[in-house]
N, C-alpha and C positions, 0 to 999 in steps of 0.2 A: 504494499499499501505505500500511496507517496505521502511524504509530510504536507500537511495543510499551515499555512500561516493563520494564525487565530491570534494574533496580535489585536484584531480590529474585534475580537468577539466583544457582545453586549450580554454578559451573565445573567441569568433567571433562576433563581431559586425555586424548585418544585413546589407548587401550591400546596402540597400534602406534607412538607417538611415538617409543618410545626412550629419552626424558629425555635425548638429546644435543645439545639446544637447535638442534637442526635445523629442520625444515619439522614445526610441530607445530600441532595441531586440538586446540581446546577447544568444549566444547556443555554448554548449560543445559537436560537436559532436564526439570528439576525445572517450569518453567513451560509445559510443553505442555499438561497437562492445563485450565488456567486458558484460555491464549491461544489453544491449536491450532497453537503455532507452537515451533520447537526454536531458540534463538538459536545460532549458531556464531562463532567468532572465530578470529583468531590469537594463538597462546600467545605470541608474540614482540610482540606490540602488544597489550595488554590495556586499554587507553584507546582504540584504535582502535575502528574501526565493527564491528560485527556481523553478520549475517545473518541474516534472521528465515527460516527454512526451514519451511513444512508439515510437521506432526508424520507423514501418512501419506506424504510424499515422505522423509522424513528416514530412516524406518523401512524403506522399499523400500530407500534408499540401502545401510544397512548390510549388511540381508541380501542386498544383490547383493554388496557386499563381503566378509559370511564365506563366502558359496555361492562366491566365486571369478567370478563372472558379470558383472559389474560390468567395463565397459569405457569408458576415457575418449576 
């Protein structure tokens, strides 16, 4: 996989994070149109690695969570 420049990422914390400093996920959907990827990272490690998830896969994942059909 190619390295993606995420320096312009506008990170958004998951609405389900609860803000309790627990297991939180951040994503940067603003890069999806240009790169076709959605960067995802652990909010507790903002300088750590980010995963680059294909935008269609991210959309399907979010839809499954919203519908309650996601099975881990």
